[in-house]
N, C-alpha and C positions, 0 to 999 in steps of 0.2 A: 765144954765141948768144942771141938776144932773144924771149922768149915772148909771143905775143899773148893776151889776157884773153878768155875765152869769155862773153859777155852773154846767152846764150839763157835762162837761169833767170829773169832779170829781166823778160823779156817775158811768160813765163808768169805771174809775180806781177801784172804790170799788168792782164793779161787776167783773173785771177782777181778783182781788185778792181773791174773794171768789170762782170764778170758780177754780182758780189755787190751792187753800185751798181744795177744794171738791175733786180735781184730785189726790193731794198728799195724803189725807185721804184715797181715794179708791185704790191707789196703795199700801199704807201701810197696808191696810187691806186685800189686795190680797197678798201681799208678806208675812205677817205674819200668815195668817189662810189658805188661798186657796192652797197656794204652798207647805205647809207642808202637808196639807190633802191629796193633789195629790201624794207627793212623799211617803207618808206613804202607799198609796194605791199601789205604784210602788214596794216598798220594801216587803210588805206582799205578793204580787202576787209572787215575786221573791223567797220569802221563801217558798211558797207553792210548786214551780217549783223545788228548791233544795231537797225538802224533797221526792219528786217523783223520782229524779235521784239518791238519795241516797238510795231508795228502790231498784233501778236497781243495785245499786253497791252491796248492801246486798244480793241480790238474786244470783250474779254473784260469790261471796265468797262461799256461802253455797251450790252451784249447778255446781261450776265449774268441767268438765268433767275429762277424764283420761289424761295420761301422755302427756306433751307439749300442753294440752289444753290453750288457752289464749284468754281473753275477755278484751275489753276496754270499759270504761264507761266514757262518758262526764259529767263533773259537773260544772256548772256555778256558781262559788264562789260569784261573784259579780253581780252587774247590772248597768245600767245608767239611770238617769233621763230624761224625755223629754226635748228638747230644748226650750228655752224660749226667746221672742224678748226683753222684758224689765227686767223681774223679773230674780233673780239670784238662782242658785241652790248651794246647799253643794256640796263638792267633792264627786265623784262616791263611793258608798258604796262597801266594799270588804269582803271577808271571807276567814277562812283559814280551810284546812281540814288535818289532821295529825293522824299519828298512835299514839296509846297510849299502853304502857307496853310491846311492841314487843322487846324492848331493854333492859328489866328489867328481869333479871332471877329469881324474886321472883315472878312474874306473871305467874303462871303455870296452865295447866290442868293435872289432876291427875287421874288414873284409880288403884283402890286398891281392894284387896282381890277377884281377878279374876283368874281363870284358865281356860286352854285350853287343849284339848286333843291331844294325838299323839306328834309329834315333835313339833308342835307350842307351846306345853305346856312348853317346857325348855325355851322358851323366856318369857312366861307369869308367871314364878314362884316368881315374885315379883312385887311392883307396879311400873307402867310406868309413866313417867313425861314429860311434853311436854310444852315449852315456847310458850305462845301466847300474845294476846292482842286485841285491838279493834280499830276504827276509829271515830274521832270526828270532827264535822263540827261547827265552830263558826263564826256567822255572827257579821259584824261590821256596824250597820245601823245609819242614823242621826235621825230618826224619830221613826221608830218601835222599841222602847226601850224595850219592854218586849218580844222580839223575842226569841225563844227557842235555846238551844244547841241540835243538833240532833247527836245521837250516836248510833254506831254499836257496840253491845257487846254480844258475845256469842250466834250468831245466831239472836238475838233480835235488832230490830232497834226501837228507842224510841225518843221522845222529852222531854227534861228536861227543865221545867219553874221554875219561882221561887217558885211557890205554889205546884208543883208537876210534875208527870211525865205522859205522854201520850204513850202508846204503838202504833206503826205503823205497825210492822211486828212482828208476835208472834214466838215463839222457835220451833227450828226442831231437838232438841238434842234428845227427847225421844218421841216413839210412840209406846206404849206397850212394847214389848221385843226387839224392834229395838232401838237400840242406835247409834246415828250418831254424831260424834265429828269432829268440823273442827278447825285446829289451824291456827292462821295468822301469818305471818312471813314477815320482811322486815321493812323498814322504809320510811314513806311517809310524808312530810311537805311541803304543798303548801298554799301560801298566794297571792291573786291576785283579780282585780277588774273584771276579765274575766273569760274565761272557762278553765278548765283543763281536762286532759285526764288521767285516772287511769286504768293502765293496770294490771289485775287480772290473774295470772299465776298459773296453777295447777304444784305443786312441788312434791307431792305424792298424787295419787288418782287411785281408780280402782273400779269396781263393786264387787270386792270380799269382803266377810264378815267374821269375825271370830267368832265361836260359844264359848260362855263364859259360864262358871258356877262359882258360889261362892265358896270359899275355906272353907266355914264353918261360915265365917262372911259375912255380906251382902256386895255385890258389891257396890263401893262407888266411884262416879264420884265428884271431886271437882274442881272447876274453879274459876278464880278471875273475879269479876264483880263489877260493880259501883252501882248495884241494890243488896240490901239486901235480905235475906230470906223472908222478909215481901212481895216481889213481887214474888219470886219463889216458895213460898207456893202453888201457884195455881197447880203446877206439883202434889201435893198430891191428889187433889180433881179431875183433869182431866186424871191422869194417874194411873191404878189400880196397876201397878207394883211398884211404887214409894211409898216407906213407910214413909220416913221422909226427911225434908228439914231443913239444919241448916246453920248458918254461923258464922263467927268470922272477925271482923274488923282488916284489916292489915294497918290501917291508910290512910289518903289522900283519903277518900271517897271510898276507895276499899275494897270490901269484898271477903273472900274466902268461897263460897258456897258450901256445900257438899250435893250431892243427893243421898240417900241410896235406894237400889232395893231390892224387896222381894227376900228372900232366896229359894232355891230350884227349880228355874226355869232356863232354858236354854235362854241365850240373845244372841243376834246377832250383832255384833259391827263393825261399819264401821268407819276407822280413815282417814281424809283428811287433808293434808299440803297446804295451799294457800300462794302464796307470792304477795306482792303490793311493789310498789316502789323500793328502792335500797336495797343493802345488803341481799338480798334473799339467804337463804343457801340451798344447795342440800342435798340430804339424800343418803347415801351409804348403801350397803348390811349389814343386821344385823344378819340375820339367815336363815337357811334352814329348810324347812318342807316338808315332804314326800306327794306325789300326789298319787301314785300307785306303787304297787310292793313290798312295805315294808311287811315283814312278809309272803311272799309267799314261799312255799315249792317247790323246784326244784331237780329232780333226776338227777343223773350223766348224761352227755352228753346232757342235755336240756339247754335251755336259756331262760331267763326272763329280762323284762325291769323294770328299777328302775327309776321313774320319781320324780323330786324334784323341789320345787318352791324357787327361790331366793327372799327374801323379806327384804324391810327395815323395821325401827321400827314402821312403821305405817301400817305394814302388806300388803304392795303393792310392786309390782315388781319395783326397783330403776330405774330411768331414764338412769343411766349409767352401767345396767345390762350387754349389751354387751362387756363392758370393764373390767368385772370381769370374773374369772376363777375359775371354782369349780374343785378342786380335790378329787378324790375318791381313797382311797386305801383299799384293801381287807385284812380282818383279817380272817386266815383259808385258806382252799383251794378254788380252783377256779381261774377264772380269768375274767377280762373284755374283751369282743371280740375286737381283733385287737390290743391288748396289750400283752406283753410277761411278763412283770414284775409284773403284777397284780395291777397296779396303771394306772389312767386315769386322763385326764385334760380335760375341756369342757368348751366352752363359752355358757351362756344362751341366748335364743333367745329372741325376743322382748316382750315377755310376761314374761320374767324371768324365763323360765323353761329349765331344762337341763335333758337329758336322758342318761343312761348309760345300755349297755347291759351286763348282767352278764351270764357265761356260767359255770356250776358246772362241 
């Protein structure tokens, strides 16, 4: 008798192999296509969140208040991918946030051809120069390869792509005859996958503005920017007081942009110094200017008050005004009340003001 072999077990083995191969192909497709797509969405959403947080940082820099005002802004430099049971994720993406130019003496903001009246004019008799800089965020993503670099630059916040720039927050330098200049000081360098906190501190700021006129040549504000005059040209069409915008390249993608203002007008200038990170420098008293009493006529036996402002080079009362002594000495007859020698010394108040009583 001849026995016929049973081949049913072989078909089961082939089916198991085909099922396993199908699972392998499905997992490979999931790992190769689905996981990167999901991770790219995570990275894109994170980048949108960072841009929003950097707008908060920009707003804190340009609007920080008076003396000792400090604001803290959180920026999530990196993110994390969702947990997966089987598939694998790349390392968590990180990002870096750092100041640019604040440690370079060649990165300046300059005000030229401007004059002020009264005692303030003694200080504004030549160009004023201030070191400044910007803040740049660079992401390090695994999938979102064309993510932008986001930069704060001279009150403007923008995204830089390989194909061009997109502005996120517009300039606040010029508004008609109002000129508002913000100088950034300090060193900041953070790189992490988590969240970092940036403290923005007012070094020199107030609500006082200085009235300026040109000295015959147009008032010119020159500042270092990573965007050329091709961008800043819009000031000529949007601001009737701006007559010309030019630039000169200083290398490394930085331009010295010059903005000229119409002659014959009176301008109101506000200067602010803001510190971030470490190495923030304070400002000392730079000059005195009269508030009231200067030029008064006093007859013999009468008294009058002479009030002066102690100001730093940003035209604001210095933080250490209370540690400054103002010495006054008479030239001619008369005396300061309560003094016999005709000299007096006083400490300014918290507003940087000092008052002397003169008796003829």
